[in-house]
C-alpha positions as CSV (number, residue, x, y, z in Angstrom):
1,E,0.0,0.0,0.0
2,N,1.2,3.5,-0.9
3,A,2.9,5.0,2.2
4,C,1.4,8.3,1.2
5,S,-2.2,7.0,1.5
6,S,-4.2,9.1,3.8
7,E,-6.1,6.1,5.1
8,A,-2.8,4.4,6.0
9,V,-1.6,7.5,7.8
10,L,-4.8,7.8,9.8
11,R,-4.9,4.1,10.7
12,F,-1.3,4.3,11.9
13,L,-2.1,7.4,14.0
14,E,-5.0,5.7,15.7
15,H,-3.4,2.3,16.2
16,P,0.4,2.9,16.3
17,P,2.7,-0.2,16.5
18,T,4.5,-0.8,19.7
19,T,7.6,-2.8,20.8
20,A,9.2,-3.9,24.0
21,F,11.3,-0.8,23.6
22,G,8.3,1.5,23.9
23,N,7.3,3.8,21.1
24,T,10.6,3.9,19.2
25,L,9.2,1.9,16.3
26,A,6.0,4.0,16.3
27,M,7.8,7.3,16.2
28,N,10.2,6.2,13.5
29,H,7.3,5.0,11.4
30,L,5.5,8.3,12.1
31,L,8.4,10.3,10.9
32,S,8.6,8.2,7.8
33,L,4.9,8.8,7.1
34,F,5.2,12.5,7.6
35,S,8.2,12.6,5.3
36,A,6.2,10.7,2.7
37,I,3.3,13.2,3.0
38,R,5.6,16.1,2.5
39,T,7.3,14.8,-0.6
40,A,6.2,15.8,-4.1
41,S,5.6,12.1,-4.9
42,C,2.4,12.2,-2.7
43,C,-0.6,12.0,-5.0
44,A,-2.8,15.1,-5.3
45,A,-5.9,13.1,-4.4
46,T,-4.4,12.2,-1.0
47,A,-3.6,15.8,-0.2
48,L,-7.1,16.9,-1.3
49,L,-8.7,14.3,0.9
50,I,-6.6,15.2,4.0
51,F,-7.2,18.9,3.7
52,G,-10.8,18.4,2.7
53,M,-11.3,16.5,6.0
54,A,-9.5,19.2,7.9
55,S,-12.0,21.7,6.8
56,A,-14.7,19.8,8.7
57,A,-13.1,21.0,12.0
58,E,-12.3,24.7,12.4
59,L,-8.7,24.9,13.6
60,R,-7.9,28.2,15.4
61,P,-4.2,29.2,15.6
62,F,-3.0,28.9,19.2
63,D,0.0,31.1,20.1
64,A,1.5,32.7,23.2
65,K,-1.5,35.1,23.5
66,S,-4.3,32.6,22.9
67,F,-4.6,31.2,26.4
68,E,-5.5,34.6,27.9
69,K,-8.1,35.0,25.1
70,V,-9.6,31.5,25.9
71,R,-9.8,32.4,29.6
72,A,-11.1,35.9,29.1
73,S,-13.9,34.7,26.9
74,R,-15.3,32.6,29.7
75,P,-15.6,34.9,32.7
76,G,-17.0,33.1,35.7
77,K,-17.4,29.8,33.8
78,P,-15.6,26.5,34.2
79,F,-13.8,25.0,31.2
80,V,-11.3,22.3,30.2
81,L,-8.2,23.0,28.2
82,A,-6.8,19.8,26.8
83,F,-3.5,19.5,24.9
84,W,-2.9,16.5,22.6
85,S,-0.7,15.5,19.7
86,V,-1.1,13.4,16.5
87,G,1.9,11.3,17.6
88,C,0.4,10.4,21.0
89,A,-1.8,7.3,20.8
90,P,-3.6,7.9,24.1
91,C,-4.4,11.5,22.9
92,V,-6.0,10.3,19.7
93,E,-7.9,7.6,21.5
94,E,-9.4,10.2,23.9
95,L,-10.7,12.5,21.1
96,G,-14.0,10.7,21.0
97,Q,-14.3,10.8,24.8
98,W,-14.1,14.6,24.8
99,G,-16.9,14.6,22.3
100,V,-19.1,12.5,24.6
101,L,-18.3,14.7,27.6
102,Q,-19.2,17.8,25.7
103,K,-22.5,16.4,24.6
104,K,-23.3,15.3,28.1
105,F,-22.3,18.6,29.8
106,P,-22.8,21.3,27.1
107,D,-22.6,24.1,29.6
108,V,-18.9,23.3,30.5
109,N,-16.7,24.2,27.5
110,I,-14.0,21.9,26.2
111,V,-11.0,23.4,24.4
112,L,-8.8,21.0,22.5
113,V,-5.3,22.2,21.4
114,A,-3.0,20.2,19.2
115,A,0.6,20.7,20.4
116,D,2.1,19.9,17.0
117,P,4.1,21.9,14.5
118,P,2.0,24.2,12.3
119,D,2.8,22.1,9.1
120,T,0.9,19.1,10.5
121,K,-2.4,21.0,10.4
122,G,-3.8,18.6,7.7
123,I,-3.3,15.5,9.8
124,I,-4.7,17.3,12.9
125,G,-7.9,18.2,11.0
126,A,-8.3,14.8,9.5
127,L,-8.1,13.1,13.0
128,L,-10.6,15.6,14.5
129,A,-13.0,15.1,11.6
130,R,-13.3,11.4,12.5
131,H,-15.0,12.2,15.8
132,D,-18.2,13.9,16.8
133,L,-16.7,17.0,18.4
134,R,-19.7,19.4,18.0
135,G,-19.5,22.1,20.6
136,V,-15.8,21.5,21.2
137,E,-13.3,24.3,20.3
138,T,-10.4,23.1,18.3
139,W,-7.0,24.9,18.1
140,A,-3.5,24.0,17.0
141,F,-0.1,25.4,17.8
142,A,0.7,28.3,15.4
143,D,4.3,28.9,16.6
144,D,7.3,26.6,15.8
145,F,8.7,27.7,19.1
146,A,6.5,25.4,21.2
147,E,8.2,26.3,24.5
148,R,7.0,29.9,24.2
149,V,3.4,28.7,23.8
150,R,3.6,26.2,26.7
151,W,5.1,28.9,29.0
152,S,2.2,31.2,28.3
153,V,-0.1,28.5,29.8
154,D,2.0,26.9,32.5
155,R,5.7,27.4,33.1
156,T,5.9,24.0,34.9
157,W,4.6,22.1,31.9
158,R,7.5,20.4,30.1
159,G,5.6,19.4,27.0
160,E,4.2,15.9,27.9
161,V,0.8,15.0,26.4
162,P,-1.9,14.4,27.0
163,R,-1.9,17.4,29.3
164,T,-5.3,18.6,30.7
165,Y,-6.2,21.6,32.8
166,F,-9.6,21.6,34.5
167,F,-10.5,25.2,35.3
168,D,-13.3,25.9,37.8
169,A,-15.6,29.0,37.7
170,A,-12.9,31.0,39.4
171,H,-10.4,29.8,36.8
172,Q,-8.3,27.9,39.4
173,P,-6.7,25.1,37.4
174,L,-6.3,21.4,38.2
175,A,-3.5,20.1,36.0
176,H,-3.3,16.4,34.9
177,S,-0.7,14.7,32.8
178,G,-1.5,11.3,31.3
179,R,-4.5,9.4,30.2
180,L,-7.9,10.8,31.0
181,D,-9.7,9.1,33.9
182,L,-13.2,9.2,32.4
183,R,-15.0,8.4,35.7
184,R,-13.2,11.2,37.6
185,A,-13.6,13.6,34.6
186,E,-17.4,13.0,34.6
187,Q,-17.5,13.7,38.3
188,W,-15.7,17.0,37.8
189,F,-17.9,18.0,34.9
190,S,-21.0,17.1,36.9
191,R,-19.9,19.2,39.9
192,Q,-19.2,22.2,37.7
193,S,-22.4,21.8,35.8
194,S,-24.5,21.6,39.0
195,K,-22.9,24.8,40.3
196,L,-23.8,26.6,37.1
197,Q,-27.4,25.6,37.4
198,R,-27.9,26.8,41.0
């Protein structure tokens, strides 16, 4: 199968290979796929498919000033800010869960931010388009200097993903690195939603 096939790329991203040595094989394969996508040998149909799917999800540019804009647009309201990456298998698996939570608790906003280089926007959009994320805001890093963007959010964050911040109505954050605990997340959403309805 053509390494530049969009379906092959997306299948890999959702189900990356693993070895006893961790994700070394997965990351090497990912780099190979990205390299194939960027080459002129990639067929035009594949590029059109990827970018056509990307259009299904609005991707806002997230830079060093965006976090303050996200927070300022929700005065007195709780929200979740979740960072993910196309090369992170748990992140991709959790995309659908965020959609379910947003549908169940529509009054608590979820903001997803892809912490990937700007030139991977097509892949980001294609992955997002595979899930029902209606109501979820979707952003992507718009600065190649990722550290500058991370520091604008949290100077203690070293770049690991998934990285999730649960902000209450007073915008006090609860930071979590690693896989989403769906049961605890639902409890947090339920508490915040109940407070809004009082």
